[in-house]
Structure formats: C-alpha cells, structure tokens
mmCIF file of the C-alpha atoms, coordinates in Angstrom:
data_MODEL
# 
_entry.id   MODEL 
# 
loop_
_atom_site.group_PDB 
_atom_site.id 
_atom_site.type_symbol 
_atom_site.label_atom_id 
_atom_site.label_alt_id 
_atom_site.label_comp_id 
_atom_site.label_asym_id 
_atom_site.label_entity_id 
_atom_site.label_seq_id 
_atom_site.pdbx_PDB_ins_code 
_atom_site.Cartn_x 
_atom_site.Cartn_y 
_atom_site.Cartn_z 
_atom_site.occupancy 
_atom_site.B_iso_or_equiv 
_atom_site.pdbx_formal_charge 
_atom_site.auth_seq_id 
_atom_site.auth_comp_id 
_atom_site.auth_asym_id 
_atom_site.auth_atom_id 
_atom_site.pdbx_PDB_model_num 
ATOM 1   C CA . UNK A 1 1   ? 29.149 153.508 49.389 1.00 0.00 ? 1   UNK A CA 1 
ATOM 2   C CA . UNK A 1 2   ? 27.011 155.313 46.775 1.00 0.00 ? 2   UNK A CA 1 
ATOM 3   C CA . UNK A 1 3   ? 25.004 153.871 43.861 1.00 0.00 ? 3   UNK A CA 1 
ATOM 4   C CA . UNK A 1 4   ? 25.059 156.043 40.691 1.00 0.00 ? 4   UNK A CA 1 
ATOM 5   C CA . UNK A 1 5   ? 22.796 155.578 37.634 1.00 0.00 ? 5   UNK A CA 1 
ATOM 6   C CA . UNK A 1 6   ? 24.395 154.869 34.262 1.00 0.00 ? 6   UNK A CA 1 
ATOM 7   C CA . UNK A 1 7   ? 23.139 155.830 30.775 1.00 0.00 ? 7   UNK A CA 1 
ATOM 8   C CA . UNK A 1 8   ? 21.590 152.388 30.426 1.00 0.00 ? 8   UNK A CA 1 
ATOM 9   C CA . UNK A 1 9   ? 19.630 152.794 33.604 1.00 0.00 ? 9   UNK A CA 1 
ATOM 10  C CA . UNK A 1 10  ? 21.732 150.389 35.620 1.00 0.00 ? 10  UNK A CA 1 
ATOM 11  C CA . UNK A 1 11  ? 23.309 151.464 38.810 1.00 0.00 ? 11  UNK A CA 1 
ATOM 12  C CA . UNK A 1 12  ? 27.009 151.162 39.610 1.00 0.00 ? 12  UNK A CA 1 
ATOM 13  C CA . UNK A 1 13  ? 28.681 151.167 42.921 1.00 0.00 ? 13  UNK A CA 1 
ATOM 14  C CA . UNK A 1 14  ? 31.229 153.879 43.623 1.00 0.00 ? 14  UNK A CA 1 
ATOM 15  C CA . UNK A 1 15  ? 34.557 152.537 44.981 1.00 0.00 ? 15  UNK A CA 1 
ATOM 16  C CA . UNK A 1 16  ? 35.118 153.041 48.694 1.00 0.00 ? 16  UNK A CA 1 
ATOM 17  C CA . UNK A 1 17  ? 38.342 154.688 49.693 1.00 0.00 ? 17  UNK A CA 1 
ATOM 18  C CA . UNK A 1 18  ? 40.757 152.488 51.583 1.00 0.00 ? 18  UNK A CA 1 
ATOM 19  C CA . UNK A 1 19  ? 40.837 153.310 55.310 1.00 0.00 ? 19  UNK A CA 1 
ATOM 20  C CA . UNK A 1 20  ? 43.721 155.423 56.458 1.00 0.00 ? 20  UNK A CA 1 
ATOM 21  C CA . UNK A 1 21  ? 44.127 153.619 59.798 1.00 0.00 ? 21  UNK A CA 1 
ATOM 22  C CA . UNK A 1 22  ? 45.784 151.618 60.990 1.00 0.00 ? 22  UNK A CA 1 
ATOM 23  C CA . UNK A 1 23  ? 48.737 152.470 58.761 1.00 0.00 ? 23  UNK A CA 1 
ATOM 24  C CA . UNK A 1 24  ? 50.957 149.564 57.854 1.00 0.00 ? 24  UNK A CA 1 
ATOM 25  C CA . UNK A 1 25  ? 53.821 148.709 60.155 1.00 0.00 ? 25  UNK A CA 1 
ATOM 26  C CA . UNK A 1 26  ? 57.450 148.618 59.126 1.00 0.00 ? 26  UNK A CA 1 
ATOM 27  C CA . UNK A 1 27  ? 59.060 145.203 59.076 1.00 0.00 ? 27  UNK A CA 1 
ATOM 28  C CA . UNK A 1 28  ? 60.504 143.818 62.298 1.00 0.00 ? 28  UNK A CA 1 
ATOM 29  C CA . UNK A 1 29  ? 63.939 144.101 60.743 1.00 0.00 ? 29  UNK A CA 1 
ATOM 30  C CA . UNK A 1 30  ? 63.394 147.824 60.046 1.00 0.00 ? 30  UNK A CA 1 
ATOM 31  C CA . UNK A 1 31  ? 62.093 148.447 63.542 1.00 0.00 ? 31  UNK A CA 1 
ATOM 32  C CA . UNK A 1 32  ? 65.109 146.720 65.113 1.00 0.00 ? 32  UNK A CA 1 
ATOM 33  C CA . UNK A 1 33  ? 67.382 148.783 62.802 1.00 0.00 ? 33  UNK A CA 1 
ATOM 34  C CA . UNK A 1 34  ? 65.838 151.964 64.241 1.00 0.00 ? 34  UNK A CA 1 
ATOM 35  C CA . UNK A 1 35  ? 66.648 150.712 67.782 1.00 0.00 ? 35  UNK A CA 1 
ATOM 36  C CA . UNK A 1 36  ? 70.233 149.801 66.861 1.00 0.00 ? 36  UNK A CA 1 
ATOM 37  C CA . UNK A 1 37  ? 70.802 153.044 65.065 1.00 0.00 ? 37  UNK A CA 1 
ATOM 38  C CA . UNK A 1 38  ? 69.501 155.145 67.937 1.00 0.00 ? 38  UNK A CA 1 
ATOM 39  C CA . UNK A 1 39  ? 71.233 153.165 70.692 1.00 0.00 ? 39  UNK A CA 1 
ATOM 40  C CA . UNK A 1 40  ? 74.616 153.365 68.969 1.00 0.00 ? 40  UNK A CA 1 
ATOM 41  C CA . UNK A 1 41  ? 74.292 157.079 68.272 1.00 0.00 ? 41  UNK A CA 1 
ATOM 42  C CA . UNK A 1 42  ? 73.126 157.754 71.786 1.00 0.00 ? 42  UNK A CA 1 
ATOM 43  C CA . UNK A 1 43  ? 76.213 156.228 73.398 1.00 0.00 ? 43  UNK A CA 1 
ATOM 44  C CA . UNK A 1 44  ? 78.739 158.050 71.226 1.00 0.00 ? 44  UNK A CA 1 
ATOM 45  C CA . UNK A 1 45  ? 80.760 160.638 73.109 1.00 0.00 ? 45  UNK A CA 1 
ATOM 46  C CA . UNK A 1 46  ? 79.253 163.398 70.967 1.00 0.00 ? 46  UNK A CA 1 
ATOM 47  C CA . UNK A 1 47  ? 75.721 161.973 71.096 1.00 0.00 ? 47  UNK A CA 1 
ATOM 48  C CA . UNK A 1 48  ? 73.053 164.719 71.309 1.00 0.00 ? 48  UNK A CA 1 
ATOM 49  C CA . UNK A 1 49  ? 70.640 164.759 74.172 1.00 0.00 ? 49  UNK A CA 1 
ATOM 50  C CA . UNK A 1 50  ? 67.680 164.485 71.801 1.00 0.00 ? 50  UNK A CA 1 
ATOM 51  C CA . UNK A 1 51  ? 69.169 161.333 70.304 1.00 0.00 ? 51  UNK A CA 1 
ATOM 52  C CA . UNK A 1 52  ? 69.695 159.851 73.756 1.00 0.00 ? 52  UNK A CA 1 
ATOM 53  C CA . UNK A 1 53  ? 66.070 160.568 74.661 1.00 0.00 ? 53  UNK A CA 1 
ATOM 54  C CA . UNK A 1 54  ? 64.870 158.958 71.361 1.00 0.00 ? 54  UNK A CA 1 
ATOM 55  C CA . UNK A 1 55  ? 66.976 155.941 72.131 1.00 0.00 ? 55  UNK A CA 1 
ATOM 56  C CA . UNK A 1 56  ? 65.316 155.706 75.580 1.00 0.00 ? 56  UNK A CA 1 
ATOM 57  C CA . UNK A 1 57  ? 61.890 155.908 73.928 1.00 0.00 ? 57  UNK A CA 1 
ATOM 58  C CA . UNK A 1 58  ? 62.689 153.258 71.377 1.00 0.00 ? 58  UNK A CA 1 
ATOM 59  C CA . UNK A 1 59  ? 64.271 150.974 73.958 1.00 0.00 ? 59  UNK A CA 1 
ATOM 60  C CA . UNK A 1 60  ? 61.387 151.259 76.444 1.00 0.00 ? 60  UNK A CA 1 
ATOM 61  C CA . UNK A 1 61  ? 58.799 150.819 73.650 1.00 0.00 ? 61  UNK A CA 1 
ATOM 62  C CA . UNK A 1 62  ? 60.579 147.710 72.321 1.00 0.00 ? 62  UNK A CA 1 
ATOM 63  C CA . UNK A 1 63  ? 60.838 146.276 75.849 1.00 0.00 ? 63  UNK A CA 1 
ATOM 64  C CA . UNK A 1 64  ? 57.327 147.119 77.130 1.00 0.00 ? 64  UNK A CA 1 
ATOM 65  C CA . UNK A 1 65  ? 55.071 147.806 74.151 1.00 0.00 ? 65  UNK A CA 1 
ATOM 66  C CA . UNK A 1 66  ? 54.280 151.193 75.677 1.00 0.00 ? 66  UNK A CA 1 
ATOM 67  C CA . UNK A 1 67  ? 52.649 154.052 73.662 1.00 0.00 ? 67  UNK A CA 1 
ATOM 68  C CA . UNK A 1 68  ? 53.629 157.681 73.885 1.00 0.00 ? 68  UNK A CA 1 
ATOM 69  C CA . UNK A 1 69  ? 51.006 158.412 76.553 1.00 0.00 ? 69  UNK A CA 1 
ATOM 70  C CA . UNK A 1 70  ? 52.261 155.529 78.693 1.00 0.00 ? 70  UNK A CA 1 
ATOM 71  C CA . UNK A 1 71  ? 55.899 156.663 78.413 1.00 0.00 ? 71  UNK A CA 1 
ATOM 72  C CA . UNK A 1 72  ? 54.968 160.197 79.486 1.00 0.00 ? 72  UNK A CA 1 
ATOM 73  C CA . UNK A 1 73  ? 53.681 158.811 82.766 1.00 0.00 ? 73  UNK A CA 1 
ATOM 74  C CA . UNK A 1 74  ? 56.925 156.977 83.615 1.00 0.00 ? 74  UNK A CA 1 
ATOM 75  C CA . UNK A 1 75  ? 58.713 158.547 86.543 1.00 0.00 ? 75  UNK A CA 1 
ATOM 76  C CA . UNK A 1 76  ? 62.363 158.129 87.618 1.00 0.00 ? 76  UNK A CA 1 
ATOM 77  C CA . UNK A 1 77  ? 61.258 156.102 90.608 1.00 0.00 ? 77  UNK A CA 1 
ATOM 78  C CA . UNK A 1 78  ? 59.545 153.636 88.298 1.00 0.00 ? 78  UNK A CA 1 
ATOM 79  C CA . UNK A 1 79  ? 62.935 152.436 87.161 1.00 0.00 ? 79  UNK A CA 1 
ATOM 80  C CA . UNK A 1 80  ? 64.957 149.629 88.793 1.00 0.00 ? 80  UNK A CA 1 
ATOM 81  C CA . UNK A 1 81  ? 68.444 149.722 87.339 1.00 0.00 ? 81  UNK A CA 1 
ATOM 82  C CA . UNK A 1 82  ? 71.240 147.342 88.471 1.00 0.00 ? 82  UNK A CA 1 
ATOM 83  C CA . UNK A 1 83  ? 74.300 148.719 90.198 1.00 0.00 ? 83  UNK A CA 1 
ATOM 84  C CA . UNK A 1 84  ? 77.126 149.544 87.753 1.00 0.00 ? 84  UNK A CA 1 
ATOM 85  C CA . UNK A 1 85  ? 79.593 146.715 87.259 1.00 0.00 ? 85  UNK A CA 1 
ATOM 86  C CA . UNK A 1 86  ? 81.879 145.054 84.707 1.00 0.00 ? 86  UNK A CA 1 
ATOM 87  C CA . UNK A 1 87  ? 78.771 143.583 83.034 1.00 0.00 ? 87  UNK A CA 1 
ATOM 88  C CA . UNK A 1 88  ? 75.450 145.349 82.655 1.00 0.00 ? 88  UNK A CA 1 
ATOM 89  C CA . UNK A 1 89  ? 72.540 143.319 84.027 1.00 0.00 ? 89  UNK A CA 1 
ATOM 90  C CA . UNK A 1 90  ? 68.799 143.492 83.495 1.00 0.00 ? 90  UNK A CA 1 
ATOM 91  C CA . UNK A 1 91  ? 66.589 146.139 85.041 1.00 0.00 ? 91  UNK A CA 1 
ATOM 92  C CA . UNK A 1 92  ? 62.865 146.701 85.257 1.00 0.00 ? 92  UNK A CA 1 
ATOM 93  C CA . UNK A 1 93  ? 60.316 149.517 84.793 1.00 0.00 ? 93  UNK A CA 1 
ATOM 94  C CA . UNK A 1 94  ? 56.730 150.028 85.879 1.00 0.00 ? 94  UNK A CA 1 
ATOM 95  C CA . UNK A 1 95  ? 54.569 151.390 83.085 1.00 0.00 ? 95  UNK A CA 1 
ATOM 96  C CA . UNK A 1 96  ? 50.956 152.597 83.517 1.00 0.00 ? 96  UNK A CA 1 
ATOM 97  C CA . UNK A 1 97  ? 49.253 151.359 80.374 1.00 0.00 ? 97  UNK A CA 1 
ATOM 98  C CA . UNK A 1 98  ? 46.222 152.759 78.567 1.00 0.00 ? 98  UNK A CA 1 
ATOM 99  C CA . UNK A 1 99  ? 43.450 155.038 79.635 1.00 0.00 ? 99  UNK A CA 1 
ATOM 100 C CA . UNK A 1 100 ? 42.951 153.038 82.871 1.00 0.00 ? 100 UNK A CA 1 
ATOM 101 C CA . UNK A 1 101 ? 46.689 153.440 83.620 1.00 0.00 ? 101 UNK A CA 1 
ATOM 102 C CA . UNK A 1 102 ? 47.077 149.770 84.509 1.00 0.00 ? 102 UNK A CA 1 
ATOM 103 C CA . UNK A 1 103 ? 50.467 149.375 86.163 1.00 0.00 ? 103 UNK A CA 1 
ATOM 104 C CA . UNK A 1 104 ? 52.710 146.548 84.918 1.00 0.00 ? 104 UNK A CA 1 
ATOM 105 C CA . UNK A 1 105 ? 56.332 145.820 85.645 1.00 0.00 ? 105 UNK A CA 1 
ATOM 106 C CA . UNK A 1 106 ? 58.432 144.930 82.630 1.00 0.00 ? 106 UNK A CA 1 
ATOM 107 C CA . UNK A 1 107 ? 61.903 143.464 82.368 1.00 0.00 ? 107 UNK A CA 1 
ATOM 108 C CA . UNK A 1 108 ? 64.509 145.699 80.721 1.00 0.00 ? 108 UNK A CA 1 
ATOM 109 C CA . UNK A 1 109 ? 67.351 143.984 78.783 1.00 0.00 ? 109 UNK A CA 1 
ATOM 110 C CA . UNK A 1 110 ? 70.946 145.077 79.460 1.00 0.00 ? 110 UNK A CA 1 
ATOM 111 C CA . UNK A 1 111 ? 71.217 147.145 76.214 1.00 0.00 ? 111 UNK A CA 1 
ATOM 112 C CA . UNK A 1 112 ? 68.239 149.279 77.328 1.00 0.00 ? 112 UNK A CA 1 
ATOM 113 C CA . UNK A 1 113 ? 69.685 149.613 80.824 1.00 0.00 ? 113 UNK A CA 1 
ATOM 114 C CA . UNK A 1 114 ? 72.883 151.043 79.294 1.00 0.00 ? 114 UNK A CA 1 
ATOM 115 C CA . UNK A 1 115 ? 70.958 153.761 77.360 1.00 0.00 ? 115 UNK A CA 1 
ATOM 116 C CA . UNK A 1 116 ? 68.875 154.581 80.403 1.00 0.00 ? 116 UNK A CA 1 
ATOM 117 C CA . UNK A 1 117 ? 71.920 155.013 82.591 1.00 0.00 ? 117 UNK A CA 1 
ATOM 118 C CA . UNK A 1 118 ? 73.399 157.437 80.095 1.00 0.00 ? 118 UNK A CA 1 
ATOM 119 C CA . UNK A 1 119 ? 70.097 159.283 79.885 1.00 0.00 ? 119 UNK A CA 1 
ATOM 120 C CA . UNK A 1 120 ? 69.940 159.720 83.638 1.00 0.00 ? 120 UNK A CA 1 
ATOM 121 C CA . UNK A 1 121 ? 73.275 161.542 83.477 1.00 0.00 ? 121 UNK A CA 1 
ATOM 122 C CA . UNK A 1 122 ? 72.077 163.708 80.558 1.00 0.00 ? 122 UNK A CA 1 
ATOM 123 C CA . UNK A 1 123 ? 68.829 164.324 82.360 1.00 0.00 ? 123 UNK A CA 1 
ATOM 124 C CA . UNK A 1 124 ? 70.572 165.721 85.420 1.00 0.00 ? 124 UNK A CA 1 
ATOM 125 C CA . UNK A 1 125 ? 72.510 168.145 83.253 1.00 0.00 ? 125 UNK A CA 1 
ATOM 126 C CA . UNK A 1 126 ? 69.346 169.284 81.499 1.00 0.00 ? 126 UNK A CA 1 
ATOM 127 C CA . UNK A 1 127 ? 67.602 170.021 84.773 1.00 0.00 ? 127 UNK A CA 1 
ATOM 128 C CA . UNK A 1 128 ? 70.616 171.631 86.444 1.00 0.00 ? 128 UNK A CA 1 
ATOM 129 C CA . UNK A 1 129 ? 69.463 175.168 85.687 1.00 0.00 ? 129 UNK A CA 1 
ATOM 130 C CA . UNK A 1 130 ? 65.909 174.677 86.947 1.00 0.00 ? 130 UNK A CA 1 
ATOM 131 C CA . UNK A 1 131 ? 64.912 176.316 90.208 1.00 0.00 ? 131 UNK A CA 1 
ATOM 132 C CA . UNK A 1 132 ? 63.540 174.015 92.843 1.00 0.00 ? 132 UNK A CA 1 
ATOM 133 C CA . UNK A 1 133 ? 63.422 170.225 92.587 1.00 0.00 ? 133 UNK A CA 1 
ATOM 134 C CA . UNK A 1 134 ? 64.063 168.202 89.485 1.00 0.00 ? 134 UNK A CA 1 
ATOM 135 C CA . UNK A 1 135 ? 60.842 166.936 87.772 1.00 0.00 ? 135 UNK A CA 1 
ATOM 136 C CA . UNK A 1 136 ? 59.935 163.338 88.533 1.00 0.00 ? 136 UNK A CA 1 
ATOM 137 C CA . UNK A 1 137 ? 59.040 162.575 84.911 1.00 0.00 ? 137 UNK A CA 1 
ATOM 138 C CA . UNK A 1 138 ? 61.611 160.412 83.191 1.00 0.00 ? 138 UNK A CA 1 
ATOM 139 C CA . UNK A 1 139 ? 61.372 162.197 79.803 1.00 0.00 ? 139 UNK A CA 1 
ATOM 140 C CA . UNK A 1 140 ? 62.370 165.860 79.762 1.00 0.00 ? 140 UNK A CA 1 
ATOM 141 C CA . UNK A 1 141 ? 62.763 168.522 77.137 1.00 0.00 ? 141 UNK A CA 1 
ATOM 142 C CA . UNK A 1 142 ? 66.247 168.929 75.698 1.00 0.00 ? 142 UNK A CA 1 
ATOM 143 C CA . UNK A 1 143 ? 65.864 172.386 74.163 1.00 0.00 ? 143 UNK A CA 1 
ATOM 144 C CA . UNK A 1 144 ? 64.688 175.772 75.310 1.00 0.00 ? 144 UNK A CA 1 
ATOM 145 C CA . UNK A 1 145 ? 61.257 176.342 73.825 1.00 0.00 ? 145 UNK A CA 1 
ATOM 146 C CA . UNK A 1 146 ? 58.876 179.253 73.427 1.00 0.00 ? 146 UNK A CA 1 
ATOM 147 C CA . UNK A 1 147 ? 55.329 179.334 74.735 1.00 0.00 ? 147 UNK A CA 1 
ATOM 148 C CA . UNK A 1 148 ? 53.257 182.469 73.906 1.00 0.00 ? 148 UNK A CA 1 
ATOM 149 C CA . UNK A 1 149 ? 56.378 184.577 73.665 1.00 0.00 ? 149 UNK A CA 1 
ATOM 150 C CA . UNK A 1 150 ? 57.845 183.211 76.955 1.00 0.00 ? 150 UNK A CA 1 
ATOM 151 C CA . UNK A 1 151 ? 61.075 181.199 76.864 1.00 0.00 ? 151 UNK A CA 1 
ATOM 152 C CA . UNK A 1 152 ? 60.661 177.884 78.588 1.00 0.00 ? 152 UNK A CA 1 
ATOM 153 C CA . UNK A 1 153 ? 63.794 176.263 79.968 1.00 0.00 ? 153 UNK A CA 1 
ATOM 154 C CA . UNK A 1 154 ? 64.936 172.784 78.999 1.00 0.00 ? 154 UNK A CA 1 
ATOM 155 C CA . UNK A 1 155 ? 64.733 170.047 81.579 1.00 0.00 ? 155 UNK A CA 1 
ATOM 156 C CA . UNK A 1 156 ? 60.979 170.208 81.980 1.00 0.00 ? 156 UNK A CA 1 
ATOM 157 C CA . UNK A 1 157 ? 58.565 167.270 81.328 1.00 0.00 ? 157 UNK A CA 1 
ATOM 158 C CA . UNK A 1 158 ? 58.068 166.821 77.604 1.00 0.00 ? 158 UNK A CA 1 
ATOM 159 C CA . UNK A 1 159 ? 54.620 166.710 76.035 1.00 0.00 ? 159 UNK A CA 1 
ATOM 160 C CA . UNK A 1 160 ? 53.184 164.231 73.563 1.00 0.00 ? 160 UNK A CA 1 
ATOM 161 C CA . UNK A 1 161 ? 53.543 166.824 70.760 1.00 0.00 ? 161 UNK A CA 1 
ATOM 162 C CA . UNK A 1 162 ? 57.174 167.210 71.728 1.00 0.00 ? 162 UNK A CA 1 
ATOM 163 C CA . UNK A 1 163 ? 57.723 163.459 71.259 1.00 0.00 ? 163 UNK A CA 1 
ATOM 164 C CA . UNK A 1 164 ? 55.926 163.525 67.890 1.00 0.00 ? 164 UNK A CA 1 
ATOM 165 C CA . UNK A 1 165 ? 58.145 166.388 66.602 1.00 0.00 ? 165 UNK A CA 1 
ATOM 166 C CA . UNK A 1 166 ? 61.289 164.823 67.929 1.00 0.00 ? 166 UNK A CA 1 
ATOM 167 C CA . UNK A 1 167 ? 60.634 161.547 66.060 1.00 0.00 ? 167 UNK A CA 1 
ATOM 168 C CA . UNK A 1 168 ? 59.805 163.434 62.864 1.00 0.00 ? 168 UNK A CA 1 
ATOM 169 C CA . UNK A 1 169 ? 63.109 165.306 63.069 1.00 0.00 ? 169 UNK A CA 1 
ATOM 170 C CA . UNK A 1 170 ? 64.967 162.023 63.360 1.00 0.00 ? 170 UNK A CA 1 
ATOM 171 C CA . UNK A 1 171 ? 62.992 160.538 60.449 1.00 0.00 ? 171 UNK A CA 1 
ATOM 172 C CA . UNK A 1 172 ? 63.703 163.484 58.169 1.00 0.00 ? 172 UNK A CA 1 
ATOM 173 C CA . UNK A 1 173 ? 67.414 163.411 59.006 1.00 0.00 ? 173 UNK A CA 1 
ATOM 174 C CA . UNK A 1 174 ? 67.696 159.661 58.632 1.00 0.00 ? 174 UNK A CA 1 
ATOM 175 C CA . UNK A 1 175 ? 65.729 159.523 55.353 1.00 0.00 ? 175 UNK A CA 1 
ATOM 176 C CA . UNK A 1 176 ? 67.881 162.302 53.905 1.00 0.00 ? 176 UNK A CA 1 
ATOM 177 C CA . UNK A 1 177 ? 71.079 160.619 55.082 1.00 0.00 ? 177 UNK A CA 1 
ATOM 178 C CA . UNK A 1 178 ? 70.372 157.178 53.650 1.00 0.00 ? 178 UNK A CA 1 
ATOM 179 C CA . UNK A 1 179 ? 68.441 158.280 50.578 1.00 0.00 ? 179 UNK A CA 1 
ATOM 180 C CA . UNK A 1 180 ? 67.806 155.321 48.291 1.00 0.00 ? 180 UNK A CA 1 
ATOM 181 C CA . UNK A 1 181 ? 69.933 152.932 50.410 1.00 0.00 ? 181 UNK A CA 1 
ATOM 182 C CA . UNK A 1 182 ? 67.125 152.095 52.800 1.00 0.00 ? 182 UNK A CA 1 
ATOM 183 C CA . UNK A 1 183 ? 63.301 152.226 52.758 1.00 0.00 ? 183 UNK A CA 1 
ATOM 184 C CA . UNK A 1 184 ? 62.105 155.594 54.155 1.00 0.00 ? 184 UNK A CA 1 
ATOM 185 C CA . UNK A 1 185 ? 61.057 155.574 57.802 1.00 0.00 ? 185 UNK A CA 1 
ATOM 186 C CA . UNK A 1 186 ? 57.459 156.506 58.583 1.00 0.00 ? 186 UNK A CA 1 
ATOM 187 C CA . UNK A 1 187 ? 56.720 159.818 60.205 1.00 0.00 ? 187 UNK A CA 1 
ATOM 188 C CA . UNK A 1 188 ? 54.499 158.034 62.812 1.00 0.00 ? 188 UNK A CA 1 
ATOM 189 C CA . UNK A 1 189 ? 56.376 156.153 65.469 1.00 0.00 ? 189 UNK A CA 1 
ATOM 190 C CA . UNK A 1 190 ? 53.302 154.006 66.091 1.00 0.00 ? 190 UNK A CA 1 
ATOM 191 C CA . UNK A 1 191 ? 54.103 152.101 62.885 1.00 0.00 ? 191 UNK A CA 1 
ATOM 192 C CA . UNK A 1 192 ? 57.432 151.105 64.441 1.00 0.00 ? 192 UNK A CA 1 
ATOM 193 C CA . UNK A 1 193 ? 55.962 150.289 67.832 1.00 0.00 ? 193 UNK A CA 1 
ATOM 194 C CA . UNK A 1 194 ? 53.356 147.943 66.368 1.00 0.00 ? 194 UNK A CA 1 
ATOM 195 C CA . UNK A 1 195 ? 56.072 146.022 64.488 1.00 0.00 ? 195 UNK A CA 1 
ATOM 196 C CA . UNK A 1 196 ? 57.563 145.076 67.870 1.00 0.00 ? 196 UNK A CA 1 
ATOM 197 C CA . UNK A 1 197 ? 54.249 144.390 69.652 1.00 0.00 ? 197 UNK A CA 1 
ATOM 198 C CA . UNK A 1 198 ? 52.768 142.306 66.829 1.00 0.00 ? 198 UNK A CA 1 
ATOM 199 C CA . UNK A 1 199 ? 55.960 140.258 66.727 1.00 0.00 ? 199 UNK A CA 1 
ATOM 200 C CA . UNK A 1 200 ? 55.793 139.712 70.477 1.00 0.00 ? 200 UNK A CA 1 
ATOM 201 C CA . UNK A 1 201 ? 59.200 141.210 71.064 1.00 0.00 ? 201 UNK A CA 1 
ATOM 202 C CA . UNK A 1 202 ? 58.208 143.102 74.229 1.00 0.00 ? 202 UNK A CA 1 
ATOM 203 C CA . UNK A 1 203 ? 58.021 141.614 77.743 1.00 0.00 ? 203 UNK A CA 1 
ATOM 204 C CA . UNK A 1 204 ? 54.317 141.339 78.666 1.00 0.00 ? 204 UNK A CA 1 
ATOM 205 C CA . UNK A 1 205 ? 55.252 142.125 82.249 1.00 0.00 ? 205 UNK A CA 1 
ATOM 206 C CA . UNK A 1 206 ? 53.408 141.388 85.480 1.00 0.00 ? 206 UNK A CA 1 
ATOM 207 C CA . UNK A 1 207 ? 50.573 143.134 87.254 1.00 0.00 ? 207 UNK A CA 1 
ATOM 208 C CA . UNK A 1 208 ? 51.630 145.520 90.000 1.00 0.00 ? 208 UNK A CA 1 
ATOM 209 C CA . UNK A 1 209 ? 49.405 146.176 93.036 1.00 0.00 ? 209 UNK A CA 1 
ATOM 210 C CA . UNK A 1 210 ? 48.776 149.918 93.795 1.00 0.00 ? 210 UNK A CA 1 
ATOM 211 C CA . UNK A 1 211 ? 50.878 149.831 96.964 1.00 0.00 ? 211 UNK A CA 1 
ATOM 212 C CA . UNK A 1 212 ? 53.942 148.906 94.951 1.00 0.00 ? 212 UNK A CA 1 
ATOM 213 C CA . UNK A 1 213 ? 53.687 152.041 92.759 1.00 0.00 ? 213 UNK A CA 1 
ATOM 214 C CA . UNK A 1 214 ? 52.795 154.523 95.501 1.00 0.00 ? 214 UNK A CA 1 
# 
C-alpha cells in the first residue's frame, strides 16, 4: 500500500490489488455437473481414454478430496474394488495426502467403482505395447508424446503437467460446446475440487498404518 501526495498536500492511499489466490470455487452444483458429465461420457461405448481418465480423476477427487499430487501417487494396489456382480458395490482407495504423504483409506461409492473398473480395462490396453512390466501408477498417459525429439509411448505414468493440460482440453471443449447455455468452467481443476471439499462431500477416510500400505 503506497501513500501519494496530492496537490493540496494531503496524502491518499493507493488501492491494493485484490489477491489472485485462492480463486473462487465453482458452485457445488457445477462441480457435480462436471462429475456427471465425465462419468456418463466415460462409460459410453465410444468414450475416449482421456475422458475415462478424467472421470477417474474427478471421481477420486470427489470421493477423497485428493489433489493432483496425491492422485499421482495412487497405485493400482491401493484400490480395493468389489467383485463384479449384478449390482456394483462400494470400494476403497488408499491416498497419500500432502507433502508428508499421510496415508488414508477412503470409501469409494459405486458410481466411482464403475468408472474405475472401466479405466482398468482401458489402462491395460494402453500399456499393452510397453516392454517389461506394466507401471504400478494408476494414472497413465493416453497419447504418444514427444520429449526432446524422442517419441514416448502411451501407457506410462502421467505427470502433473499432463493432468493440467488434459483438464484444460476438456474445459475448452466443454465451454465451446455449451456456449451461453452454462457458466464457463474454470481452467484450474482446483476450483472444482475445493467446491467438493468445502461442502464436505468427500469421505474423510481413516488413518492407515505403514504396514497396511507396504
């Protein structure tokens, strides 16, 4: 805040710019619309792998409150999915939260379990061309990418930047598709995540002792 002299000798206070962070969340209704839109699109016969992965991210975030960094640490063996049957039951996932990577086990509702089951099939197909063992990370790349002129195969663990770009592609497509029919989605997924966590939608989970996550 800066004081500036006026012609009369008095000093005025320059206005302070509004802080950029945290950016406002979307409404809970908008956040849930994102989850419904992605989950429906993901389970269509022609659903694209990137959409399925986005639905997994949205579903896990809504169920656990996890941030991108937390989701990148989730491994396949951290999932507990019920056996297939006429009715989909609940599952669970262990998420290592925050910089201290505190493990907590969270309940997964049936609708998230359905998307995860589909992703596991897609995931196997993505990693089919890889040499050696399939990565343990739950979230994998869905496109061939280029790194310093070298083509990198799909089916490898995705990076945080990859998640950021994937969400932005969805936002741009969705905002263009719905135009003035819906409020535009934010380019930062964090504004959607916080709508769920601030409303207490996610399962707080239970502490997990290290031996259970070894």
